[in-house]
Biotite code that builds the C-alpha atoms (Angstrom):
import biotite.structure as struc

atoms = struc.array([
    struc.Atom([-10.620, -2.845, 16.273], chain_id="A", res_id=1, res_name="UNK", atom_name="CA", element="C"),
    struc.Atom([-7.189, -1.950, 14.959], chain_id="A", res_id=2, res_name="UNK", atom_name="CA", element="C"),
    struc.Atom([-4.496, -4.443, 13.983], chain_id="A", res_id=3, res_name="UNK", atom_name="CA", element="C"),
    struc.Atom([-2.210, -3.420, 16.847], chain_id="A", res_id=4, res_name="UNK", atom_name="CA", element="C"),
    struc.Atom([-4.830, -4.685, 19.368], chain_id="A", res_id=5, res_name="UNK", atom_name="CA", element="C"),
    struc.Atom([-5.164, -8.214, 17.931], chain_id="A", res_id=6, res_name="UNK", atom_name="CA", element="C"),
    struc.Atom([-3.774, -11.216, 19.834], chain_id="A", res_id=7, res_name="UNK", atom_name="CA", element="C"),
    struc.Atom([-1.335, -13.799, 18.518], chain_id="A", res_id=8, res_name="UNK", atom_name="CA", element="C"),
    struc.Atom([-2.690, -16.608, 16.284], chain_id="A", res_id=9, res_name="UNK", atom_name="CA", element="C"),
    struc.Atom([-5.933, -14.790, 15.456], chain_id="A", res_id=10, res_name="UNK", atom_name="CA", element="C"),
    struc.Atom([-7.141, -14.542, 11.880], chain_id="A", res_id=11, res_name="UNK", atom_name="CA", element="C"),
    struc.Atom([-8.506, -11.151, 10.900], chain_id="A", res_id=12, res_name="UNK", atom_name="CA", element="C"),
    struc.Atom([-9.827, -9.454, 7.784], chain_id="A", res_id=13, res_name="UNK", atom_name="CA", element="C"),
    struc.Atom([-8.855, -5.911, 6.845], chain_id="A", res_id=14, res_name="UNK", atom_name="CA", element="C"),
    struc.Atom([-11.962, -3.703, 6.801], chain_id="A", res_id=15, res_name="UNK", atom_name="CA", element="C"),
    struc.Atom([-10.475, -0.251, 6.274], chain_id="A", res_id=16, res_name="UNK", atom_name="CA", element="C"),
    struc.Atom([-7.151, 1.554, 6.129], chain_id="A", res_id=17, res_name="UNK", atom_name="CA", element="C"),
    struc.Atom([-7.232, 4.881, 7.948], chain_id="A", res_id=18, res_name="UNK", atom_name="CA", element="C"),
    struc.Atom([-4.498, 7.130, 6.697], chain_id="A", res_id=19, res_name="UNK", atom_name="CA", element="C"),
    struc.Atom([-3.151, 9.062, 3.806], chain_id="A", res_id=20, res_name="UNK", atom_name="CA", element="C"),
    struc.Atom([-2.071, 8.078, 0.364], chain_id="A", res_id=21, res_name="UNK", atom_name="CA", element="C"),
    struc.Atom([1.442, 7.044, 1.432], chain_id="A", res_id=22, res_name="UNK", atom_name="CA", element="C"),
    struc.Atom([0.353, 4.476, 4.027], chain_id="A", res_id=23, res_name="UNK", atom_name="CA", element="C"),
    struc.Atom([-2.215, 2.961, 1.656], chain_id="A", res_id=24, res_name="UNK", atom_name="CA", element="C"),
    struc.Atom([0.407, 2.787, -1.089], chain_id="A", res_id=25, res_name="UNK", atom_name="CA", element="C"),
    struc.Atom([2.957, 1.117, 1.214], chain_id="A", res_id=26, res_name="UNK", atom_name="CA", element="C"),
    struc.Atom([0.428, -1.493, 2.349], chain_id="A", res_id=27, res_name="UNK", atom_name="CA", element="C"),
    struc.Atom([-0.611, -2.158, -1.250], chain_id="A", res_id=28, res_name="UNK", atom_name="CA", element="C"),
    struc.Atom([3.037, -2.703, -2.143], chain_id="A", res_id=29, res_name="UNK", atom_name="CA", element="C"),
    struc.Atom([3.168, -5.327, 0.594], chain_id="A", res_id=30, res_name="UNK", atom_name="CA", element="C"),
    struc.Atom([0.029, -6.942, -0.827], chain_id="A", res_id=31, res_name="UNK", atom_name="CA", element="C"),
    struc.Atom([-2.241, -5.837, 2.016], chain_id="A", res_id=32, res_name="UNK", atom_name="CA", element="C"),
    struc.Atom([-5.571, -4.347, 1.021], chain_id="A", res_id=33, res_name="UNK", atom_name="CA", element="C"),
    struc.Atom([-9.198, -4.223, 2.163], chain_id="A", res_id=34, res_name="UNK", atom_name="CA", element="C"),
    struc.Atom([-10.662, -7.730, 2.264], chain_id="A", res_id=35, res_name="UNK", atom_name="CA", element="C"),
    struc.Atom([-7.299, -9.435, 2.800], chain_id="A", res_id=36, res_name="UNK", atom_name="CA", element="C"),
    struc.Atom([-7.281, -12.132, 5.521], chain_id="A", res_id=37, res_name="UNK", atom_name="CA", element="C"),
    struc.Atom([-4.154, -12.232, 7.673], chain_id="A", res_id=38, res_name="UNK", atom_name="CA", element="C"),
    struc.Atom([-2.899, -14.217, 10.654], chain_id="A", res_id=39, res_name="UNK", atom_name="CA", element="C"),
    struc.Atom([-1.042, -12.574, 13.527], chain_id="A", res_id=40, res_name="UNK", atom_name="CA", element="C"),
    struc.Atom([2.045, -14.710, 14.124], chain_id="A", res_id=41, res_name="UNK", atom_name="CA", element="C"),
    struc.Atom([3.805, -12.633, 16.774], chain_id="A", res_id=42, res_name="UNK", atom_name="CA", element="C"),
    struc.Atom([2.973, -9.539, 18.762], chain_id="A", res_id=43, res_name="UNK", atom_name="CA", element="C"),
    struc.Atom([4.983, -8.374, 21.734], chain_id="A", res_id=44, res_name="UNK", atom_name="CA", element="C"),
    struc.Atom([3.207, -7.156, 24.853], chain_id="A", res_id=45, res_name="UNK", atom_name="CA", element="C"),
    struc.Atom([5.746, -4.360, 25.303], chain_id="A", res_id=46, res_name="UNK", atom_name="CA", element="C"),
    struc.Atom([5.771, -2.916, 21.799], chain_id="A", res_id=47, res_name="UNK", atom_name="CA", element="C"),
    struc.Atom([7.796, -3.742, 18.751], chain_id="A", res_id=48, res_name="UNK", atom_name="CA", element="C"),
    struc.Atom([6.567, -4.847, 15.344], chain_id="A", res_id=49, res_name="UNK", atom_name="CA", element="C"),
    struc.Atom([3.805, -7.333, 14.610], chain_id="A", res_id=50, res_name="UNK", atom_name="CA", element="C"),
    struc.Atom([4.653, -10.309, 12.434], chain_id="A", res_id=51, res_name="UNK", atom_name="CA", element="C"),
    struc.Atom([1.749, -11.185, 10.168], chain_id="A", res_id=52, res_name="UNK", atom_name="CA", element="C"),
    struc.Atom([1.249, -13.991, 7.669], chain_id="A", res_id=53, res_name="UNK", atom_name="CA", element="C"),
    struc.Atom([-0.754, -13.890, 4.450], chain_id="A", res_id=54, res_name="UNK", atom_name="CA", element="C"),
    struc.Atom([-0.452, -15.720, 1.132], chain_id="A", res_id=55, res_name="UNK", atom_name="CA", element="C"),
    struc.Atom([2.404, -17.884, 2.495], chain_id="A", res_id=56, res_name="UNK", atom_name="CA", element="C"),
    struc.Atom([4.465, -14.773, 3.293], chain_id="A", res_id=57, res_name="UNK", atom_name="CA", element="C"),
    struc.Atom([5.437, -13.251, 6.618], chain_id="A", res_id=58, res_name="UNK", atom_name="CA", element="C"),
    struc.Atom([5.923, -9.518, 7.059], chain_id="A", res_id=59, res_name="UNK", atom_name="CA", element="C"),
    struc.Atom([6.744, -7.328, 10.060], chain_id="A", res_id=60, res_name="UNK", atom_name="CA", element="C"),
    struc.Atom([4.487, -4.284, 10.457], chain_id="A", res_id=61, res_name="UNK", atom_name="CA", element="C"),
    struc.Atom([5.309, -1.467, 12.857], chain_id="A", res_id=62, res_name="UNK", atom_name="CA", element="C"),
    struc.Atom([2.830, -0.599, 15.614], chain_id="A", res_id=63, res_name="UNK", atom_name="CA", element="C"),
    struc.Atom([2.247, 2.868, 14.170], chain_id="A", res_id=64, res_name="UNK", atom_name="CA", element="C"),
    struc.Atom([1.241, 1.464, 10.806], chain_id="A", res_id=65, res_name="UNK", atom_name="CA", element="C"),
    struc.Atom([-0.825, -1.308, 12.429], chain_id="A", res_id=66, res_name="UNK", atom_name="CA", element="C"),
    struc.Atom([-2.799, 1.325, 14.347], chain_id="A", res_id=67, res_name="UNK", atom_name="CA", element="C"),
    struc.Atom([-4.123, 2.655, 11.009], chain_id="A", res_id=68, res_name="UNK", atom_name="CA", element="C"),
    struc.Atom([-5.511, -0.724, 9.890], chain_id="A", res_id=69, res_name="UNK", atom_name="CA", element="C"),
    struc.Atom([-9.107, -1.476, 10.945], chain_id="A", res_id=70, res_name="UNK", atom_name="CA", element="C"),
    struc.Atom([-9.818, -5.211, 11.116], chain_id="A", res_id=71, res_name="UNK", atom_name="CA", element="C"),
    struc.Atom([-12.565, -7.597, 12.108], chain_id="A", res_id=72, res_name="UNK", atom_name="CA", element="C"),
    struc.Atom([-11.765, -10.844, 13.877], chain_id="A", res_id=73, res_name="UNK", atom_name="CA", element="C"),
    struc.Atom([-12.740, -14.071, 12.119], chain_id="A", res_id=74, res_name="UNK", atom_name="CA", element="C"),
    struc.Atom([-15.486, -15.724, 14.199], chain_id="A", res_id=75, res_name="UNK", atom_name="CA", element="C"),
    struc.Atom([-13.961, -19.190, 13.685], chain_id="A", res_id=76, res_name="UNK", atom_name="CA", element="C"),
    struc.Atom([-10.777, -18.240, 15.570], chain_id="A", res_id=77, res_name="UNK", atom_name="CA", element="C"),
    struc.Atom([-12.339, -16.305, 18.453], chain_id="A", res_id=78, res_name="UNK", atom_name="CA", element="C"),
    struc.Atom([-12.022, -17.996, 21.814], chain_id="A", res_id=79, res_name="UNK", atom_name="CA", element="C"),
])
């Protein structure tokens, strides 16, 4: 599953980043890397950026970038 398909208030873990060097570098600059656990705080049904929270920080990620991030949903938050 990709990050752009995750629902609000779910906790996910980054499994893989599909993309070139520049997208991996940009995500690393934000502190997002494989193994990082993040919470989806806001995602609009009609597009727009996703607001994610990790390490007491909130960041907006565009849908295009989120589509390159493979995640797995934390079993404790699935409902």
